[in-house]
Structures are given as structure tokens and as C-alpha cells.
C-alpha positions in Angstrom: 0.0 0.0 0.0 1.5 3.4 -1.0 1.5 6.5 1.3 -1.4 8.2 -0.4 -3.6 5.1 -0.3 -2.7 4.6 3.4 -3.8 8.2 4.2 -7.0 7.8 2.3 -8.1 4.7 4.4 -9.2 7.1 7.2 -12.2 8.3 5.1 -14.5 11.3 5.6 -17.1 8.8 6.6 -15.0 8.1 9.7 -14.5 11.7 10.6 -18.1 12.8 11.3 -16.9 16.4 11.0 -18.8 19.4 12.2 -17.9 23.1 12.9 -17.1 23.6 16.5 -15.9 26.1 19.0 -15.1 26.5 22.7 -18.6 27.7 23.7 -21.8 25.8 24.0 -22.7 24.2 20.7 -25.9 23.7 18.7 -26.8 21.0 16.2 -28.6 23.5 13.9 -27.5 23.0 10.3 -26.8 26.2 8.3 -27.0 25.7 4.6 -24.3 27.3 2.4 -25.4 30.3 0.4 -24.2 32.0 -2.8 -25.8 35.3 -1.9 -23.6 38.3 -1.0 -19.9 37.5 -1.3 -19.1 34.6 -3.6 -15.7 32.8 -3.5 -14.3 30.1 -5.7 -13.9 27.0 -3.6 -10.6 25.3 -3.2 -10.5 22.0 -5.2 -9.6 20.0 -2.1 -9.0 16.3 -2.9 -6.4 13.7 -2.3 -5.5 13.6 -6.0 -4.4 17.3 -5.8 -2.0 16.9 -2.8 1.5 17.7 -4.1 3.7 17.8 -1.0 3.9 18.2 2.8 6.6 20.4 4.4 7.9 20.2 8.0 9.8 22.8 10.0 10.9 23.2 13.6 10.1 26.6 15.1 12.5 28.1 17.7 10.2 28.9 20.6 11.5 30.6 23.7 8.9 31.0 26.5 10.6 34.4 27.4 10.6 35.6 23.8 13.3 36.3 21.3 16.8 37.4 22.2 18.5 40.6 20.9 21.6 41.4 22.9 25.4 41.7 22.7 28.0 39.7 24.7 31.7 39.2 24.7 32.9 35.7 23.6 36.7 35.4 24.1 38.0 37.9 21.6 34.7 38.2 19.7 31.6 40.3 20.1 28.5 38.3 19.5 25.1 40.0 18.9 22.3 37.5 19.4 19.2 37.7 17.3 17.2 34.4 17.6 14.2 32.7 19.3 11.4 34.2 17.2 9.0 31.2 17.5 6.5 31.4 14.7 7.1 35.2 14.1 10.3 35.1 12.2 9.0 36.6 8.9 6.9 39.1 10.8 9.6 40.5 13.2 12.9 39.8 11.4 13.3 43.3 9.9 12.7 44.9 13.3 15.0 42.6 15.3 17.6 42.9 12.5 17.5 46.6 12.9 17.9 46.3 16.7 20.9 44.0 16.2 22.4 46.3 13.6 22.1 49.2 16.0 24.1 47.2 18.5 26.7 46.4 15.9 27.3 50.1 15.0 28.8 50.5 18.5 31.6 48.1 17.5 34.6 49.5 15.7 34.9 46.7 13.1 32.9 47.1 9.9 33.3 43.5 8.8 30.6 41.2 10.3 29.9 37.5 10.2 26.2 36.6 10.2 25.3 33.1 11.2 22.2 31.8 9.4 20.5 32.3 6.1 16.9 32.2 6.9 14.6 35.2 7.1 16.3 36.4 10.3 19.8 36.1 9.0 19.0 37.6 5.6 17.1 40.6 7.0 19.8 41.3 9.6 22.3 41.2 6.8 20.4 43.8 4.9 20.1 46.0 7.9 23.8 45.8 8.5 24.6 46.6 4.9 22.4 49.7 5.2 24.6 50.8 8.0 27.8 50.3 6.0 28.9 46.9 7.1 30.7 44.3 4.9 28.7 41.2 5.5 29.5 37.5 5.1 26.8 35.0 5.9 28.0 31.6 7.2 25.3 29.0 7.0 24.7 25.2 6.7 21.7 25.7 4.4 20.4 28.4 2.0 16.9 28.9 0.6 14.9 26.8 -0.4 16.2 24.5 2.3 15.9 26.7 5.4 13.2 26.4 8.1 11.9 29.8 7.0 10.9 28.2 3.7 8.6 25.9 5.5 6.6 28.8 7.1 3.0 29.8 6.8 4.3 33.3 6.5 1.8 36.0 7.1 2.2 39.1 9.2 1.5 37.5 12.6 4.0 39.1 14.9 2.7 37.5 18.2 2.5 34.0 16.7 4.0 31.3 18.9 6.3 34.0 20.3 6.3 34.3 24.1 4.5 32.8 27.1 2.4 35.2 29.2 4.6 34.6 32.2 7.8 35.1 30.3 7.2 38.8 29.3 9.1 41.6 30.9 8.6 45.4 30.4 12.0 45.7 28.8 11.3 42.8 26.4 7.8 44.2 25.5 9.4 47.5 24.6 11.9 45.7 22.4 9.1 43.8 20.7 7.0 46.8 20.0 9.9 48.6 18.3 10.7 45.5 16.2 7.0 45.1 15.2 6.7 48.7 14.1 9.9 48.5 12.0 8.9 45.2 10.4 5.4 46.3 9.6 6.6 49.5 7.8 9.3 47.6 5.9 7.1 44.8 4.7 4.5 47.3 3.4 7.2 48.9 1.3 8.1 45.6 -0.2 4.6 44.6 -1.4 4.6 43.4 -5.0 5.7 40.5 -7.2 9.4 41.0 -6.7 9.3 40.0 -3.1 6.2 37.9 -3.1 4.4 40.1 -0.5 0.7 41.0 -0.9 -2.4 41.9 1.0 -5.1 39.3 1.0 -8.7 38.9 2.3 -8.9 36.8 5.4 -12.1 35.1 6.6 -12.9 33.5 9.9 -15.9 31.2 10.4 -17.9 32.0 13.5 -21.3 31.2 15.1 -21.8 34.6 16.7 -21.8 38.2 15.5 -20.6 39.4 19.0 -17.1 40.8 19.2 -14.3 38.4 20.2 -14.0 38.5 23.9 -10.5 38.6 25.5 -10.2 35.8 28.0 -7.6 33.8 30.0 -6.5 30.8 28.1 -7.5 27.5 29.8 -5.8 24.2 29.0 -8.8 23.1 26.9 -9.0 26.4 25.0 -5.2 26.2 24.4 -5.7 22.8 22.8 -8.2 24.4 20.4 -6.1 27.4 19.6 -2.8 25.5 19.0 0.3 24.9 21.1 0.5 28.5 22.1 -2.3 31.1 22.4 -2.0 34.7 21.2 -0.3 36.9 23.9 -3.0 39.3 24.9 -2.4 43.0 24.9 1.1 42.7 23.3 0.6 44.0 19.8 -0.3 47.8 19.4 -3.8 48.1 18.0 -2.6 50.3 15.1 -0.6 47.3 13.8 -3.8 45.3 13.4 -6.2 45.7 10.5 -9.9 45.7 11.4 -12.5 43.0 10.8 -16.1 43.3 9.8 -18.9 40.8 10.5 -20.7 39.2 7.6 -24.3 38.3 8.4 -26.1 35.0 7.3 -26.5 35.2 3.5 -23.6 37.5 3.0 -20.9 34.8 2.8 -20.5 31.3 1.3 -19.3 29.5 4.5 -21.4 26.9 6.3 -21.5 28.9 9.5 -24.0 31.5 10.5 -21.5 34.4 10.5 -18.1 35.1 9.2 -15.5 37.7 9.9 -13.6 39.5 7.1 -10.3 41.3 7.4 -7.1 41.7 5.4 -3.8 40.1 6.1 -0.3 40.6 4.7 0.9 37.4 3.0 4.5 36.5 2.4 5.4 33.8 -0.1 8.7 32.3 1.3 9.9 30.8 -2.0 9.9 34.2 -3.7 10.7 36.4 -0.7 13.8 34.5 0.6 15.3 34.2 -2.9 14.8 37.9 -3.4 16.5 38.8 0.0 19.4 36.5 -0.8 19.9 38.3 -4.2 19.8 41.7 -2.4 22.4 40.7 0.0 24.7 39.6 -2.8 23.9 42.6 -4.9 25.1 44.9 -2.1 28.4 43.1 -1.8 27.5 40.3 0.6 29.0 36.8 0.5 27.5 33.5 1.5 29.8 30.7 2.7 28.5 27.2 3.4 29.8 26.2 6.8 28.5 24.5 9.9 29.7 25.4 13.4 29.5 22.5 15.8 31.1 24.0 18.9 31.5 27.6 20.2 35.2 27.2 19.7 34.7 26.9 16.0 33.7 30.6 15.9 37.2 31.5 16.9 38.4 30.5 13.5 36.4 33.3 11.8 38.4 36.3 10.6 35.6 38.7 11.7 35.7 40.0 15.3 31.9 40.9 15.1 29.4 38.1 14.8 25.6 38.3 14.5 24.0 35.1 15.6 20.8 34.2 13.8 20.9 30.4 14.2 17.4 29.9 15.7 17.3 26.4 17.2 21.0 26.1 16.6 21.6 28.4 19.5 20.5 25.7 21.8 23.6 23.7 21.2 26.0 26.4 19.9 25.4 28.8 22.8 23.8 26.5 25.3 20.4 28.2 25.4 18.4 25.4 26.9 15.2 27.5 27.0 14.8 27.0 23.2 12.1 24.5 22.4 11.4 23.0 19.0 7.8 23.2 17.8 7.2 20.9 14.9 4.8 22.3 12.3 3.8 21.0 8.9 1.8 22.2 5.9 0.2 20.1 3.2 0.0 21.7 -0.2 -2.5 21.3 -3.0 -2.1 22.2 -6.7 -2.2 26.0 -7.1 -5.4 27.7 -8.1 -4.8 31.2 -9.3 -8.5 32.1 -8.9 -8.4 31.5 -5.1 -7.4 34.7 -3.4 -8.5 34.4 0.2 -7.4 32.9 3.5 -9.9 30.9 5.6 -9.4 29.9 9.3 -11.7 28.2 11.8 -12.2 25.0 13.7 -13.9 21.8 13.0 -15.1 19.3 15.6 -15.6 15.6 14.9 -18.4 13.6 16.4 -16.1 12.6 19.3 -15.2 16.2 20.1 -11.8 16.1 18.4 -10.4 19.4 17.1 -9.5 19.9 13.4 -8.0 23.3 12.6 -9.0 24.7 9.2 -6.5 26.9 7.5 -6.2 27.7 3.8 -3.4 30.0 2.4 -3.2 30.3 -1.4 0.3 30.9 -2.8 1.8 30.7 -6.3 3.6 27.5 -5.3 0.5 25.7 -3.9 -2.4 26.1 -1.6 -1.2 25.5 2.0 -3.6 23.7 4.2 -3.7 23.5 8.0 -0.9 23.0 10.4 0.2 21.0 13.4 2.1 22.1 16.4 4.0 19.4 18.3 6.0 21.0 21.1 9.3 19.4 22.0 9.4 17.2 18.9 12.6 17.2 16.9 11.6 14.8 14.1 11.4 16.2 10.6 9.3 13.3 9.4 5.7 14.2 8.3 3.0 13.2 10.8 0.8 11.0 8.6 -2.3 11.2 10.8 -2.1 15.0 10.9 -2.0 15.0 7.1 -5.1 12.8 6.9 -7.0 14.9 9.4 -6.0 18.1 7.6 -6.9 17.0 4.1 -10.2 15.4 5.0 -11.3 18.4 7.1 -10.7 20.7 4.1 -12.4 18.3 1.7 -15.5 18.5 3.9 -15.4 22.3 4.1 -15.1 22.9 0.4 -17.7 20.4 -0.4 -20.1 22.4 1.8 -19.0 25.6 0.1 -19.9 24.1 -3.3 -23.3 23.3 -2.0 -23.0 19.5 -1.7 -23.1 17.6 1.5 -19.9 15.7 2.5 -20.1 12.0 2.8 -20.3 12.2 6.6 -22.9 10.7 8.8 -24.7 13.0 11.3 -22.8 16.0 10.1 -23.1 19.0 12.5 -22.3 22.5 11.3 -21.0 24.6 14.1 -18.5 27.4 14.4 -16.6 29.1 17.2 -18.5 31.8 19.0 -15.3 33.9 19.0 -14.2 35.6 15.9 -10.9 33.8 15.5 -7.7 35.7 14.9 -5.2 34.2 12.5 -2.6 33.8 15.2 -5.0 31.7 17.2 -5.1 29.0 14.6 -1.8 29.5 12.9 0.3 30.3 15.9 3.4 28.2 15.0 4.9 29.7 12.0 5.2 32.8 10.0 
């Protein structure tokens, strides 16, 4: 039996999927409608699955690190631990790191790492007159940053509520402001950055209520919930509520906003070209021990090694969070994000997430804390694909082949970070 056949054996009929949320649920069935906004459904099927990608996100409960320290005869500026917010925050933390580097007399700098954090830090250093050499084991398209969901979600999988300090929060807000402005200036086909409509399925028209995350709610929202009160409100776009009949989703209400989308395969290649265009060099090299850094000719080093900092600099606070995306064949006509939650008949949670890109339509995601394996989770693939098949059958107006289907949606208007809190 091949892999695809094995995955298909857990059929939709076994799922018993319905829309669910954390609040009390109802069995009322809401028929899809074509009135109001109409959207082309995703052609979700097993025959259109083209790949699954896996990446390990560098989560630190106390948040990212941007600081300088002496290391024998070197000065090392750390810039790592972004969790699922690397694409969202890298321009900002790179700016903070470059500002620290300016205080050093040397204008030659070694940057460790060639993902989104290393590349943006390199560009910020070049803007300040530094001669940059990137040392890296992998370059795009083989970095963890290439495996990201990649929207502007700057609080995504970033920090535990108990880990925040006033000094770190101030650093975060500066980084978020810088990144938000920079990414806006880069929108267009060259960098693969665009604004896209984002829908959330919901059962209620009431505004989303802030609340303390309980263990059960945390399970619904992913491995890490959104840090409340962290992101300044002016860095968030508003959301409107679509009434019944105004949207095509099988939920009574839907929220509609806009999100910034980053396509990693385009974006990272463009950043790498920019670094080289402005005189940067890329050297393929792996550092196994801190002592290996002493062999570098540069006295100034910017460390952007993400999870690599756990071994290289003994930061045992770093935790891997394994996430994966399953991709369908691209559909140019699909130009919207969808997020929400499905419940199966046994109360199990299935996260719905659709992100269309030029290299495929990304579906769903898992978040396995403390897991180092890069092997795809086959059960998660099955659950993700079948949940999306059910959703888009409903959007097309046909009933999925599921017994006792219940259509329910979260009472809260879900934020993207809540369901996609592990990578960006």
C-alpha cells in the first residue's frame, strides 16, 4: 500500500466532522449560500495533494533574544528565538541587532544563518555600511523559513504570558513597528508580499472577547495562544462581520479582514539576491562548537541560528515546535485565507487553515511541542486534508459524505494567530 492510499483509508465517513468552538454548541444546520460574497472553492482532494513540508520553530517562553555579549576575543550579537514570528519580526529585530553592531569599531561582520532572520539582519547591517559575510549550513529553499505559513502574525508562537518583561515588551513593539513598515514597502511580485482577504468562520456576531487561556482552550487554539495586549492596535487591521446570507461559508456568521501574505519561496530568494547585490558573500559552513567561531576572521558576529543556538550557545530555553503544511495544486482564482475550527463527532479538534500561494495552496498545520523529528505526521496529514475536503464540499453546496454532520462554528471571531500560531 502506498503512502497516499494509506492516508485515504481514514475516510471522511469516519470523521463525522462538524464546525465547533469552545462555547456551547448547537446542532442547527446552516446551509451554504451563494448570496452576497461569492468565492471560488478550493478543489480539495487527495489527487491534488502535491507535498507536505515540515519545519521546527524556535520557541522561547521568554521571547526572542537581541543582545550583545563578549565571547573570548569576539563580540556576538544574538538575534534568535522568534518562534512562529520570524518573517513578521525579522526586519525589526535585525534593525535592533544592527544598531548594537554600530557600537563596535569593526565594519566587517559575520552573520550566522541564512533564513529570514539572518537575511534581513544582513540587509540592515549593509544599510549601516557593514561588509557582510553569511555563514550557513543551508540556504533557501532548504531553510526552516521556507517551511513557514508566512503572514504578518508578529505574536505567533512568540512568548509565554509569564515570560514577558517590560524591557522585552518595549523591544518587541519597536521590532514590530519597524517590520510592519518595511514589509509594506516591499509589497509586489518582486518580493512575493501582498495583501489578501482573510475570513474566519464563527457562530456569533458578537465581538471576540478577551479571556484567559485555559488548557482546553489552548488545545483548540494551538500549542501557544496569542499573547493578549502585546501588539499595538494600530498594527492590526480591522475585521467586519458578515451576516447570514452575506458569505458562502457553512457557518451563520463570518469575519472578514485583510492580512499581509509573504510567499517564502519568492521572498527569501529575493532577499538573498539583495544581500549579494550589495556586496555580501555566502559561505556554506556548519559550526558544531562555540570554539569553531574563533576561526572566523571577523571579530563581530551576529548570531541568527534559531534552534541552533540551543547547542551552539547553550540556550536550553529554546524548544522545538514541529509544524507542517500540506499543499494542493495552485489555483490562481483562489485569493483568500480561511481559518476556523472543525469538531468531529467525538469532540476532536481539526484546525481549518487555507493559504493560497503561487507554489501551492497551503492547508492547516500542526504544532508538536518538543518534537525534533522532521518526518511528516501522517495522521495529521489525513485529518487536515479530510477536514478541508469536507469544508469545500459544503461551500460548493454539496453535503460531504459524513454521517450525522453537524455544522457549528466558534462563538469567538478567530484571529489568524490563534489557529496558525506556530509559523510565519
